[in-house]
N, C-alpha and C positions, 0 to 999 in steps of 0.2 A: 356591892351595888344591888339595889332592889329593882324589881320589875313590876310595874302595875299598868293598868289601863291608861291610855293617853289622857293627860289632864287638859281640860279646857280652861281652867282658871289660872294656870301658871303664867306669870308676867312674860316669861321668855317666849311663850307661844304667840302672844299678841305681836311680838316683835318679829318673829320669823315666819309666821303663816303667809304674809304677802310674798316673801322670797320663795317659800316652798311652792306656792301656787304659780308664781311667775316662771319657775323652772319646770313646771309640769309634773312636779312630784306629788305624792300623796302621803298623808299621815296614816299610819296603821297602828293597830293594837300591838303592843310589844309581844303578846302571846303568839301572834301570827308572823313574827319576824323571820326573815330568810337571811341567808349568809350575806347577800349583797346589800341588804338594808342598812341604814345608818341610824343607830340609836342616838337620841339627843339626851345627854346626861347633864343634869344640873344638881350640884351638891350630892353626887353619888346616886341620884335617883333617875331612872329612865322616865322622862316625862312624855316622850312620844318616840316613835320610830318613823323614819322617812324612807319611803320607797321611791327610788329613781324611776323616771319614765322609761319605757321601752324605746329602742332606737327608731322603731316604726313611728313615723310622724315627727321625727326630730327636726327635719328641715322646715316643716310647716310651723313648728313651735318657734324656731329661730326667726323665721320671717315675721311671725306675729309679734314677737318681742321687739324686733326692729321697728315694725310699723307702730307699735304702741309707744316706743321711745321717741320716735320722730313725729308722732301724731299725724301720720299720713299713710295711706295705703300705697303699696309699691307702684301700681299703675298710674296713680295720680301725682307721683313725684316728678319734679323737674329734673333736668340733667344733673345738677349739682347735688340734689337730694339723693338721687339714685347712686351717684358715686359714693356718697357718704354711707348709704345703706349697704353697698357692696363692701366697703371697708369694714363696717361693723359685722357683717356676716362673715367676712374673712377672719377677723379677729376672734370670732366665736367658733371658728372651725367648721363652718357650714360647707366649705368647698372640699373638705375631706370626704364628704358623703358622695356615694355613687350618684351620678346624673344631676348633681347639684347645680352645675352651671346651666344646664338645659332647663331645669325646673325653675331656677331663679329668673332666667331670661323670659320664660313663659309668664311667670308671675308679674314681671315688670312690664311686659309688652315690648321687649327689645330683642335683638338677635343675640345668639350665643357669642358672636364676634364682639358685640358691644360689651358684654360682661367680661370677656377675656381682655379686652382693651382696658377696661376699668381696673381689673386685677393687675395687669401689666404695669399700669401707671402707679399703682400702690407699691409694687415690689421693685421699682427702679431704684 
């Protein structure tokens, strides 16, 4: 396997760059690769290396991805949309993060009890 600078002309990159950005990841030079980075190898060649985002800001990124997917900001959602947003956040592991229920409730403009009620309805 050879290692070179990230290629910008490789067809694979045009396909995965939107995913990399949506996940909050960054592409880095293979020479700067750390143990936790993920090399993207095509035909035995490292075309780029992907660095995962820090956990700091993870909940905000998850909320932004749900808002983007639903094409609506959390506080502007109706009850049904908020329930869907809670389900999506739950599926993506948002509520495993410390203070996530409180932070999501604040972002939605609802009480913690409301978020817990939505979660309970999902897990029945």
